[in-house]
C-alpha positions in Angstrom: 0.0 0.0 0.0 1.7 3.3 -1.1 2.4 5.6 1.9 1.5 8.7 -0.1 -2.0 7.6 -1.1 -4.8 8.6 1.2 -6.9 5.7 2.6 -10.6 6.7 2.7 -13.2 4.7 4.5 -17.0 4.9 3.9 -19.5 3.1 6.1 -23.3 2.7 5.6 -24.8 1.4 8.8 -28.3 0.3 7.9 -31.0 -1.0 10.1 -30.2 -4.6 9.3 -26.7 -4.7 7.7 -23.6 -2.6 7.6 -21.5 -2.1 4.5 -17.9 -0.7 4.6 -15.8 0.2 1.6 -12.2 1.5 1.7 -10.0 2.8 -1.1 -6.3 3.9 -1.4 -6.7 6.4 -4.2 -8.9 4.6 -6.6 -7.7 1.1 -5.5 -10.2 -0.8 -3.4 -8.7 -2.3 -0.2 -11.8 -3.5 1.7 -15.5 -4.3 0.9 -17.0 -5.7 4.0 -20.6 -6.5 5.0 -21.8 -7.5 8.4 -24.9 -7.4 10.5 -25.7 -4.1 12.3 -26.4 -5.8 15.6 -24.6 -3.8 18.3 -25.1 -0.4 16.7 -26.3 2.0 19.4 -26.6 5.4 17.8 -28.1 7.0 20.9 -25.0 6.1 22.9 -22.1 8.0 21.2 -19.3 6.3 23.0 -20.6 2.8 22.3 -21.4 3.7 18.7 -17.9 5.1 18.1 -16.3 2.0 19.6 -18.5 -0.2 17.5 -17.4 1.7 14.3 -13.7 1.6 15.3 -13.9 -2.1 15.8 -15.6 -2.5 12.5 -12.8 -0.6 10.7 -10.1 -2.5 12.5 -11.7 -5.8 11.4 -12.2 -4.8 7.8 -8.9 -3.0 7.0 -5.5 -4.7 6.4 -3.4 -4.9 9.5 -1.7 -1.6 10.3 -3.8 0.5 7.9 -4.7 3.9 9.2 -7.5 5.8 7.6 -6.9 9.3 6.2 -10.7 10.1 6.4 -13.8 8.3 7.6 -17.4 9.0 6.7 -20.4 7.2 8.2 -24.1 7.2 7.3 -25.8 5.8 10.4 -29.3 4.4 10.7 -31.3 6.2 13.4 -28.8 9.0 13.6 -31.7 11.4 13.4 -30.4 14.9 14.2 -27.2 16.9 13.5 -26.5 17.1 17.2 -26.7 13.3 17.7 -24.5 12.7 14.6 -22.0 15.2 15.8 -21.7 13.5 19.2 -20.9 10.2 17.5 -18.3 12.0 15.3 -16.7 13.6 18.3 -16.5 10.2 20.1 -15.1 8.6 16.9 -12.4 11.2 16.2 -9.9 10.0 18.9 -10.0 6.4 17.4 -8.5 7.5 14.1 -6.8 10.9 14.5 -8.2 11.7 11.0 -11.1 13.8 9.7 -14.4 12.1 10.3 -18.0 12.8 9.4 -21.2 11.1 10.7 -24.6 11.7 9.0 -27.9 10.0 8.9 -27.9 7.0 6.4 -30.4 8.7 4.1 -27.8 11.5 3.5 -25.7 9.0 1.6 -28.1 8.7 -1.3 -27.5 12.0 -3.1 -23.6 11.7 -3.1 -23.9 8.0 -4.0 -25.8 9.1 -7.2 -23.0 11.5 -8.0 -25.1 14.6 -7.3 -24.1 17.7 -5.3 -27.7 18.5 -4.1 -31.1 16.9 -4.0 -33.3 14.8 -1.8 -32.5 11.3 -0.5 -35.7 9.3 0.0 -35.7 5.9 1.7 -38.7 3.6 1.9 -37.6 0.3 3.4 -38.9 -1.0 6.7 -39.6 2.7 7.5 -39.5 5.9 5.5 -37.6 9.2 5.6 -36.5 12.0 3.4 -33.5 14.3 3.8 -32.3 17.4 2.0 -30.3 20.6 2.6 -31.4 24.1 3.1 -29.8 26.9 1.1 -27.2 27.5 3.8 -26.2 23.9 3.7 -28.0 22.7 6.9 -29.3 19.2 6.6 -33.0 18.7 7.3 -34.9 15.5 7.7 -38.6 14.8 7.5 -40.5 11.6 8.4 -38.8 8.6 10.0 -41.0 8.7 13.1 -41.4 4.9 13.5 -44.1 2.5 12.6 -46.5 3.3 15.4 -46.7 7.1 14.6 -45.4 7.4 11.1 -43.2 5.8 8.5 -46.0 6.0 5.9 -44.9 4.3 2.7 -42.4 2.0 4.4 -43.1 -1.7 4.9 -44.4 -1.4 8.5 -46.5 1.6 7.7 -48.1 -0.2 4.7 -49.1 -3.1 7.0 -50.5 -0.7 9.6 -52.6 1.1 7.0 -53.7 -2.1 5.4 -55.0 -3.3 8.7 -56.9 0.0 9.2 -58.4 -0.4 5.8 -59.5 -4.0 6.5 -61.0 -3.0 9.9 -62.9 -0.1 8.3 -64.3 -2.5 5.6 -65.3 -5.0 8.3 -67.1 -2.2 10.2 -69.0 -1.4 7.0 -70.2 -5.0 6.9 -68.2 -5.9 3.8 -67.0 -9.4 3.2 -63.2 -10.0 3.6 -61.4 -9.4 0.3 -58.0 -10.6 -0.8 -56.2 -8.1 1.5 -58.2 -9.1 4.6 -57.7 -12.8 3.9 -54.0 -12.2 3.2 -53.5 -10.4 6.5 -55.5 -13.0 8.5 -53.3 -15.8 7.0 -50.0 -13.9 7.4 -50.7 -13.1 11.1 -52.2 -16.5 11.8 -55.4 -15.3 13.2 -58.9 -16.8 12.7 -60.7 -13.6 11.6 -60.4 -9.8 10.9 -61.2 -8.6 14.5 -58.2 -10.6 15.8 -55.7 -8.6 13.7 -55.4 -5.9 16.3 -54.2 -8.2 19.1 -51.8 -9.9 16.7 -50.2 -6.6 15.7 -50.1 -5.2 19.2 -48.1 -8.2 20.6 -45.1 -7.4 18.4 -42.0 -6.7 20.4 -40.1 -5.2 17.4 -43.0 -3.4 15.7 -41.1 -2.1 12.6 -39.6 -5.5 11.8 -42.5 -7.7 12.7 -45.1 -5.6 11.0 -42.9 -4.8 8.0 -42.2 -8.4 7.1 -45.9 -8.8 6.1 -45.8 -5.9 3.6 -45.7 -8.3 0.5 -49.3 -9.3 1.4 -50.4 -5.8 0.4 -48.9 -6.1 -3.1 -50.1 -9.6 -3.6 -53.6 -8.6 -2.7 -53.5 -5.7 -5.1 -52.4 -8.1 -7.9 -55.3 -10.3 -6.9 -57.8 -7.4 -7.5 -58.2 -5.9 -4.0 -59.4 -2.3 -4.3 -58.5 -1.8 -0.6 -54.9 -2.9 -1.2 -54.6 -0.6 -4.3 -55.9 2.3 -2.2 -53.3 1.6 0.5 -50.5 1.6 -2.1 -51.7 4.8 -3.7 -51.9 6.5 -0.3 -48.4 5.3 0.5 -47.1 6.8 -2.7 -48.8 10.1 -1.9 -47.3 10.0 1.6 -43.8 9.5 0.2 -44.3 12.4 -2.2 -45.5 14.5 0.7 -42.1 14.1 2.4 -40.5 15.7 -0.6 -43.1 18.5 -0.7 -42.3 19.3 3.0 -38.6 19.6 2.2 -39.5 21.9 -0.7 -41.6 24.1 1.5 -38.7 24.5 3.8 -36.4 25.7 1.0 -34.5 22.5 0.2 -33.5 21.8 -3.4 -35.8 19.1 -4.7 -35.1 19.0 -8.4 -33.4 15.6 -8.0 -34.9 12.9 -5.7 -32.8 9.8 -5.2 -34.8 6.9 -4.1 -33.6 3.8 -2.1 -35.0 1.2 0.2 -36.0 -2.4 -0.1 -39.7 -1.8 -0.2 -40.0 1.0 -2.8 -37.4 -0.4 -5.1 -38.7 -4.0 -4.9 -42.3 -3.1 -5.5 -42.8 -1.2 -8.8 -46.5 -0.4 -7.8 -45.3 1.7 -4.9 -42.5 3.4 -6.9 -45.0 4.2 -9.6 -47.6 5.5 -7.1 -44.9 7.8 -5.6 -43.7 9.2 -9.0 -47.3 9.9 -10.1 -48.0 11.7 -6.8 -44.7 13.6 -7.0 -45.5 14.8 -10.6 -48.8 16.1 -9.3 -47.3 18.1 -6.5 -43.8 19.0 -7.7 -43.7 18.7 -11.5 -40.1 19.9 -11.7 -38.8 17.1 -9.4 -37.1 14.2 -11.0 -37.1 10.8 -9.2 -34.4 8.3 -9.8 -33.8 4.9 -8.2 -30.3 4.6 -6.7 -28.4 2.1 -8.8 -25.3 1.7 -6.6 -24.9 0.7 -3.0 -25.5 3.7 -0.6 -22.0 3.1 0.8 -20.7 4.8 -2.3 -22.1 8.0 -0.9 -20.1 7.5 2.3 -16.9 7.0 0.2 -17.7 10.2 -1.7 -18.2 12.1 1.6 -14.9 10.7 3.0 -13.0 11.8 -0.1 -14.5 15.3 0.4 -12.8 15.5 3.8 -9.3 15.3 2.4 
């Protein structure tokens, strides 16, 4: 490894998995994926120690980073991210940056400005104000928000099914799919099944494919849930625009919206209605590329 070439490290800490890439100049020296278990973003010292251990495990022996950039799941405010960065700095004695993981999308797409929109298990959008301040909207968890994410889709599907039941309608494909997925005998039992979840986002979110299967089987309820989810995702971008963020480019990532074309299409239709100048594009590279780009910007 040449002594004169800077070693940059980019890390994407997702809700489920963590991806690290490192380069000396343009030469890759590490491409490491591991589970995100142990990531504690609300405990800066523990989070920094976890990141330092990850870097030590992934890099060649004796390698010292010249710059490190991290996009962290559930790193929700600039203050929280700054505290992790401050705790991380002594581990490397090199420039470091910590941001929320959604902030990786725009640089990963090779853009200088725009919106990063994630709809995976949850949903969130991030942008920057004219003075460069990062701003996040959404991402409030499955109980109160995360509309358009997997868990939010299941929550809203259950609400739609309950409302149809109260109207005296026969169970349709969406109702029958949820009853089967949650292993309950009838629609009224869905509430208790959902409420007993210990990890609400993960346990609700894993049933999201039921909504799309039901829509394909002709459920008008499921179709409405998907369309509303698309409008909710577009509303996140609209909120950023109202606060002055640049929204001409919207980079979209997340296992739910990119795996389900019906949701992506519902989002783009709603976005065109509310912000005709905004251009949505799915992210075609791993988000960790954004972390690498941010690390290079620190040199």
